[in-house]
DSSP file (Angstrom, degrees, kcal/mol; ACC not computed):
  #  RESIDUE AA STRUCTURE BP1 BP2  ACC     N-H-->O    O-->H-N    N-H-->O    O-->H-N    TCO  KAPPA ALPHA  PHI   PSI    X-CA   Y-CA   Z-CA
    1    1 A X              0   0    0      0, 0.0     2,-0.5     0, 0.0    87,-0.3   0.000 360.0 360.0 360.0 136.6  -99.5 -107.6 -182.3
    2    2 A X        -     0   0    0     85,-0.1     2,-0.4    87,-0.0    87,-0.1  -0.829 360.0-142.2 -93.3 125.9 -101.5 -107.9 -179.1
    3    3 A X        -     0   0    0     -2,-0.5     2,-0.5    81,-0.0    81,-0.0  -0.742   7.1-144.2 -89.5 131.6 -100.1 -105.9 -176.2
    4    4 A X        -     0   0    0     -2,-0.4     2,-1.7     2,-0.0     5,-0.1  -0.837  12.5-135.6 -94.6 132.7 -100.4 -107.5 -172.7
    5    5 A X        +     0   0    0     -2,-0.5     2,-0.3     4,-0.1    48,-0.1  -0.596  56.4 130.2 -89.9  78.0 -101.0 -105.0 -170.0
    6    6 A X  S  > S-     0   0    0     -2,-1.7     4,-1.9    46,-0.1     5,-0.1  -0.803  73.1-108.5-126.0 166.2  -98.5 -106.3 -167.4
    7    7 A X  H  > S+     0   0    0     -2,-0.3     4,-2.5     1,-0.2     5,-0.2   0.847 119.1  59.8 -62.0 -33.0  -95.7 -104.8 -165.3
    8    8 A X  H  > S+     0   0    0      2,-0.2     4,-2.2     1,-0.2    -1,-0.2   0.909 104.7  48.1 -62.0 -42.6  -93.2 -106.6 -167.6
    9    9 A X  H  > S+     0   0    0      2,-0.2     4,-2.3     1,-0.2    -1,-0.2   0.912 111.1  51.0 -63.6 -42.7  -94.5 -104.7 -170.6
   10   10 A X  H  X S+     0   0    0     -4,-1.9     4,-2.4     1,-0.2    -2,-0.2   0.912 110.1  49.6 -61.3 -42.5  -94.3 -101.4 -168.7
   11   11 A X  H  X S+     0   0    0     -4,-2.5     4,-2.5     2,-0.2    -1,-0.2   0.891 109.4  51.6 -63.7 -40.2  -90.7 -102.2 -167.7
   12   12 A X  H  X S+     0   0    0     -4,-2.2     4,-2.3     2,-0.2    -1,-0.2   0.900 111.0  48.3 -63.2 -40.5  -89.8 -103.0 -171.4
   13   13 A X  H  X S+     0   0    0     -4,-2.3     4,-2.5     2,-0.2    -2,-0.2   0.915 111.2  49.8 -65.0 -43.4  -91.3  -99.7 -172.4
   14   14 A X  H  X S+     0   0    0     -4,-2.4     4,-2.4     1,-0.2    -2,-0.2   0.912 112.4  47.6 -62.0 -42.7  -89.4  -97.8 -169.7
   15   15 A X  H  X S+     0   0    0     -4,-2.5     4,-2.6     2,-0.2    -2,-0.2   0.898 110.8  51.8 -65.7 -41.2  -86.1  -99.5 -170.7
   16   16 A X  H  X S+     0   0    0     -4,-2.3     4,-1.2     2,-0.2    -2,-0.2   0.935 111.9  46.2 -60.2 -47.2  -86.8  -98.8 -174.4
   17   17 A X  H  <>S+     0   0    0     -4,-2.5     5,-2.8     1,-0.2     3,-0.3   0.904 111.7  51.9 -62.6 -41.7  -87.3  -95.1 -173.6
   18   18 A X  H ><5S+     0   0    0     -4,-2.4     3,-1.7     1,-0.2    -2,-0.2   0.925 108.6  50.2 -60.4 -45.4  -84.2  -95.0 -171.4
   19   19 A X  H 3<5S+     0   0    0     -4,-2.6    -1,-0.2     1,-0.3    -2,-0.2   0.738 106.5  56.2 -67.5 -22.2  -82.1  -96.5 -174.2
   20   20 A X  T 3<5S-     0   0    0     -4,-1.2    -1,-0.3    -3,-0.3    -2,-0.2   0.434 127.3-100.7 -86.1  -0.4  -83.5  -93.8 -176.6
   21   21 A X  T < 5S+     0   0    0     -3,-1.7     2,-0.3     1,-0.3    -3,-0.2   0.571  79.5 131.8  96.1  10.3  -82.3  -91.1 -174.2
   22   22 A X      < -     0   0    0     -5,-2.8     2,-0.5    -6,-0.2    -1,-0.3  -0.739  48.6-141.3 -97.4 144.2  -85.5  -90.3 -172.4
   23   23 A X  E     -a   43   0A   0     19,-2.6    21,-3.4    -2,-0.3     2,-0.5  -0.898  14.2-152.2-101.3 131.0  -86.0  -90.1 -168.7
   24   24 A X  E     -a   44   0A   0     -2,-0.5     2,-0.4    19,-0.2    21,-0.2  -0.907  16.4-179.6-106.8 124.5  -89.3  -91.5 -167.4
   25   25 A X  E     -a   45   0A   0     19,-2.9    21,-3.3    -2,-0.5     2,-0.6  -0.946  21.2-143.6-123.3 145.6  -90.7  -90.0 -164.2
   26   26 A X  E     +a   46   0A   0     -2,-0.4     2,-0.3    19,-0.2    21,-0.2  -0.940  34.2 160.6-108.8 117.3  -93.8  -90.8 -162.3
   27   27 A X  E     -a   47   0A   0     19,-2.3    21,-2.3    -2,-0.6    22,-0.4  -0.911  40.3-110.8-133.4 156.8  -95.5  -87.8 -160.8
   28   28 A X        +     0   0    0     -2,-0.3     2,-0.3    19,-0.2    19,-0.1  -0.647  53.5 135.5 -84.9 150.1  -98.9  -86.8 -159.5
   29   29 A X        -     0   0    0     -2,-0.3    20,-0.1     2,-0.1    -2,-0.0  -0.980  62.2-104.8-177.3 173.4 -100.8  -84.4 -161.5
   30   30 A X  S    S+     0   0    0     -2,-0.3     2,-0.4    17,-0.0    -2,-0.0  -0.061  72.1 123.3-108.2  32.8 -104.1  -83.5 -163.0
   31   31 A X        -     0   0    0      1,-0.1     3,-0.2     3,-0.0    -2,-0.1  -0.785  49.6-153.5 -92.9 141.4 -103.3  -84.4 -166.6
   32   32 A X  S    S+     0   0    0     -2,-0.4    -1,-0.1     1,-0.2    -3,-0.0   0.757  77.7  70.3 -88.6 -27.8 -105.6  -87.0 -168.1
   33   33 A X  S    S-     0   0    0      1,-0.1    -1,-0.2     2,-0.1    25,-0.1   0.715  94.2-125.8 -73.0 -19.8 -103.6  -88.8 -170.7
   34   34 A X  S    S+     0   0    0     -3,-0.2    13,-2.3    24,-0.1     2,-0.3   0.028  84.6  38.7  99.3 -28.4 -101.3  -90.6 -168.4
   35   35 A X  E     +B   46   0A   0     11,-0.3     2,-0.3    23,-0.1    11,-0.2  -0.992  60.9 177.8-151.5 151.2  -98.1  -89.3 -170.0
   36   36 A X  E     -B   45   0A   0      9,-1.7     9,-2.3    -2,-0.3     2,-0.5  -0.981  28.8-117.8-150.3 160.5  -96.8  -86.0 -171.4
   37   37 A X  E     -B   44   0A   0     -2,-0.3     2,-0.7     7,-0.2     7,-0.2  -0.867  26.1-133.4-101.1 132.0  -93.7  -84.6 -172.9
   38   38 A X    >   -     0   0    0      5,-1.5     3,-1.9    -2,-0.5     5,-0.3  -0.780  60.1 -62.6 -90.3 114.2  -92.1  -81.6 -171.1
   39   39 A X  T 3  S-     0   0    0     -2,-0.7     4,-0.0     1,-0.3    -2,-0.0  -0.173 101.6 -42.4  45.6-132.0  -91.3  -78.9 -173.7
   40   40 A X  T 3  S+     0   0    0      2,-0.0    -1,-0.3    -3,-0.0     2,-0.0   0.229 106.5 119.9-109.2  13.3  -88.7  -80.4 -176.0
   41   41 A X  S <  S-     0   0    0     -3,-1.9     2,-1.4     1,-0.1    -3,-0.2  -0.325  77.2-110.8 -73.8 161.4  -86.7  -82.1 -173.3
   42   42 A X  S    S+     0   0    0    -21,-0.1   -19,-2.6    -5,-0.1     2,-0.4  -0.394  79.2 116.3 -91.0  58.9  -86.2  -85.8 -173.4
   43   43 A X  E     -a   23   0A   0     -2,-1.4    -5,-1.5    -5,-0.3     2,-0.5  -0.995  47.0-162.1-130.3 130.8  -88.3  -86.4 -170.3
   44   44 A X  E     -aB  24  37A   0    -21,-3.4   -19,-2.9    -2,-0.4     2,-0.5  -0.951   7.5-159.1-111.6 127.4  -91.6  -88.3 -170.1
   45   45 A X  E     -aB  25  36A   0     -9,-2.3    -9,-1.7    -2,-0.5     2,-0.4  -0.933   7.1-164.9-109.9 124.5  -93.8  -87.6 -167.1
   46   46 A X  E     -aB  26  35A   0    -21,-3.3   -19,-2.3    -2,-0.5     2,-0.6  -0.887  27.8-114.9-109.8 136.0  -96.4  -90.3 -166.4
   47   47 A X  E >   -a   27   0A   0    -13,-2.3     3,-1.8    -2,-0.4   -19,-0.2  -0.578  23.1-153.2 -69.1 114.5  -99.3  -89.8 -164.0
   48   48 A X  T 3  S+     0   0    0    -21,-2.3    -1,-0.2    -2,-0.6   -20,-0.2   0.647  90.9  59.8 -69.1 -12.6  -98.5  -92.1 -161.2
   49   49 A X  T 3  S+     0   0    0    -22,-0.4    -1,-0.3   -20,-0.1     2,-0.1   0.494  81.8 105.0 -92.7  -3.5 -102.2  -92.4 -160.3
   50   50 A X  S <  S-     0   0    0     -3,-1.8     2,-0.0   -16,-0.1   -17,-0.0  -0.405  79.2-106.6 -70.6 153.0 -103.1  -93.8 -163.7
   51   51 A X     >  -     0   0    0      1,-0.1     4,-2.2    -2,-0.1     5,-0.2  -0.320  33.9-100.5 -75.9 167.7 -103.9  -97.5 -163.9
   52   52 A X  H  > S+     0   0    0      1,-0.2     4,-2.3     2,-0.2     5,-0.2   0.893 121.3  51.0 -56.9 -46.6 -101.4  -99.9 -165.5
   53   53 A X  H  > S+     0   0    0      1,-0.2     4,-2.7     2,-0.2    -1,-0.2   0.910 110.2  49.7 -60.2 -43.6 -103.2 -100.1 -168.8
   54   54 A X  H  > S+     0   0    0      2,-0.2     4,-2.4     1,-0.2    -1,-0.2   0.888 109.9  51.2 -63.8 -40.2 -103.4  -96.4 -169.2
   55   55 A X  H  X S+     0   0    0     -4,-2.2     4,-2.3     2,-0.2    -2,-0.2   0.936 113.0  45.3 -62.0 -46.6  -99.7  -96.0 -168.4
   56   56 A X  H  X S+     0   0    0     -4,-2.3     4,-2.3     2,-0.2    -2,-0.2   0.935 114.2  47.5 -64.5 -48.0  -98.8  -98.6 -171.1
   57   57 A X  H  X S+     0   0    0     -4,-2.7     4,-2.6     1,-0.2    -1,-0.2   0.909 112.7  50.1 -60.5 -43.2 -101.1  -97.1 -173.7
   58   58 A X  H  X S+     0   0    0     -4,-2.4     4,-2.2    -5,-0.2    -1,-0.2   0.908 110.9  48.0 -63.8 -42.9  -99.9  -93.6 -173.1
   59   59 A X  H  X S+     0   0    0     -4,-2.3     4,-2.6     2,-0.2    -1,-0.2   0.892 112.6  48.9 -66.2 -39.2  -96.2  -94.6 -173.4
   60   60 A X  H  X S+     0   0    0     -4,-2.3     4,-2.0     2,-0.2    -2,-0.2   0.932 111.4  49.4 -65.3 -45.2  -96.9  -96.5 -176.6
   61   61 A X  H  X S+     0   0    0     -4,-2.6     4,-0.6     1,-0.2    -2,-0.2   0.901 112.8  48.0 -60.5 -40.9  -98.8  -93.5 -178.1
   62   62 A X  H >X S+     0   0    0     -4,-2.2     3,-1.3     1,-0.2     4,-0.7   0.923 108.8  53.6 -64.9 -45.0  -96.0  -91.2 -177.1
   63   63 A X  H >< S+     0   0    0     -4,-2.6     3,-0.9     1,-0.3    -1,-0.2   0.858 101.9  59.8 -57.7 -36.4  -93.3  -93.5 -178.6
   64   64 A X  H 3< S+     0   0    0     -4,-2.0    -1,-0.3     1,-0.2    -2,-0.2   0.730 103.9  51.3 -66.1 -21.3  -95.2  -93.5 -181.9
   65   65 A X  H << S+     0   0    0     -3,-1.3    -1,-0.2    -4,-0.6    -2,-0.2   0.622  93.2  94.5 -90.3 -13.9  -94.8  -89.7 -182.1
   66   66 A X  S << S-     0   0    0     -3,-0.9     2,-0.7    -4,-0.7    -3,-0.0  -0.475  75.7-127.6 -80.7 147.6  -91.0  -89.8 -181.5
   67   67 A X        -     0   0    0     -2,-0.2     2,-0.4     2,-0.0    -2,-0.1  -0.876  38.1-155.3 -88.0 118.4  -88.4  -89.8 -184.2
   68   68 A X        -     0   0    0     -2,-0.7     2,-1.1    -5,-0.0     3,-0.0  -0.830  21.6-148.9-109.9 132.0  -86.3  -92.7 -183.2
   69   69 A X    >   -     0   0    0     -2,-0.4     3,-1.9     1,-0.1     4,-0.1  -0.821  16.3-168.5 -90.6  97.0  -82.6  -93.5 -183.9
   70   70 A X  G >  S+     0   0    0     -2,-1.1     3,-1.2     1,-0.3    -1,-0.1   0.545  74.9  80.4 -72.0  -3.9  -82.8  -97.2 -183.9
   71   71 A X  G 3  S+     0   0    0      1,-0.2    -1,-0.3     7,-0.0     7,-0.0   0.676  84.9  63.6 -71.5 -14.4  -79.0  -97.5 -183.9
   72   72 A X  G <  S+     0   0    0     -3,-1.9     2,-0.3     2,-0.1    -1,-0.2   0.570  95.7  77.5 -79.9  -9.2  -79.3  -96.9 -180.2
   73   73 A X  S <  S-     0   0    0     -3,-1.2     2,-0.1    -4,-0.1   -57,-0.0  -0.740  76.4-128.4-107.8 148.4  -81.3 -100.2 -179.8
   74   74 A X     >  -     0   0    0     -2,-0.3     4,-2.5     1,-0.1     5,-0.2  -0.360  42.5 -94.2 -80.4 173.3  -80.2 -103.8 -179.7
   75   75 A X  H  > S+     0   0    0      1,-0.2     4,-2.3     2,-0.2     5,-0.2   0.879 124.7  51.1 -59.0 -41.5  -81.9 -106.3 -182.0
   76   76 A X  H  > S+     0   0    0      1,-0.2     4,-2.1     2,-0.2    -1,-0.2   0.910 112.4  46.5 -64.1 -41.9  -84.5 -107.4 -179.4
   77   77 A X  H  > S+     0   0    0      2,-0.2     4,-3.1     1,-0.2    -1,-0.2   0.870 109.3  54.9 -68.7 -36.2  -85.5 -103.8 -178.6
   78   78 A X  H  X S+     0   0    0     -4,-2.5     4,-3.0     2,-0.2     5,-0.2   0.930 108.6  48.4 -61.0 -44.4  -85.7 -103.0 -182.4
   79   79 A X  H  X S+     0   0    0     -4,-2.3     4,-2.1     2,-0.2    -2,-0.2   0.921 113.3  47.3 -61.3 -43.8  -88.2 -105.9 -182.8
   80   80 A X  H  X S+     0   0    0     -4,-2.1     4,-1.9     2,-0.2    -2,-0.2   0.932 113.3  48.4 -62.6 -46.1  -90.2 -104.7 -179.8
   81   81 A X  H  X S+     0   0    0     -4,-3.1     4,-1.7     1,-0.2    -2,-0.2   0.933 112.8  47.0 -60.6 -47.6  -90.2 -101.1 -181.1
   82   82 A X  H  X S+     0   0    0     -4,-3.0     4,-1.0     1,-0.2    -1,-0.2   0.846 109.9  53.5 -66.5 -32.6  -91.2 -102.1 -184.6
   83   83 A X  H  X S+     0   0    0     -4,-2.1     4,-0.5    -5,-0.2    -1,-0.2   0.863 106.5  53.3 -68.4 -33.4  -94.0 -104.3 -183.3
   84   84 A X  H >< S+     0   0    0     -4,-1.9     3,-0.9     1,-0.2    -2,-0.2   0.874 103.8  56.4 -66.1 -36.0  -95.3 -101.3 -181.3
   85   85 A X  H 3< S+     0   0    0     -4,-1.7    -1,-0.2     1,-0.2    -2,-0.2   0.799 108.4  47.9 -64.8 -28.0  -95.4  -99.2 -184.5
   86   86 A X  H 3< S+     0   0    0     -4,-1.0     2,-0.3    -3,-0.2    -1,-0.2   0.548  92.8 102.8 -87.1  -9.7  -97.6 -101.9 -186.0
   87   87 A X    <<  -     0   0    0     -3,-0.9     2,-0.5    -4,-0.5   -85,-0.1  -0.575  56.6-156.4 -84.1 132.9 -100.0 -102.0 -183.0
   88   88 A X        -     0   0    0     -2,-0.3     2,-0.4   -87,-0.3    -2,-0.1  -0.938  19.2-144.4-104.7 129.7 -103.3 -100.3 -183.0
   89   89 A X        -     0   0    0     -2,-0.5     2,-0.5   -32,-0.1   -87,-0.0  -0.719  13.7-165.8 -99.4 140.7 -104.5  -99.6 -179.5
   90   90 A X              0   0    0     -2,-0.4   -33,-0.0     1,-0.1    -2,-0.0  -0.990 360.0 360.0-122.8 123.3 -108.0  -99.7 -178.2
   91   91 A X              0   0    0     -2,-0.5    -1,-0.1   -34,-0.0   -34,-0.0   0.376 360.0 360.0-122.6 360.0 -108.6  -98.1 -174.9
């Protein structure tokens, strides 16, 4: 699957994370990856100064590391999530 780097994709990722119980915050910081996990809490912090592509790639990479309970997702979100799992990112 080819990921389009648009605000719509970013919104879909944010909604997916929210439905999985994660809170997404945009903060300034000097972390390079664009997103990080705070301890073991269900909070994702995204560097608000990162460009759109970097934010999307970082959120997808983070999602790939999570153990996901897909019963929390509707069918459309499950399809999106599984397509993300099949995606190889080039940055």
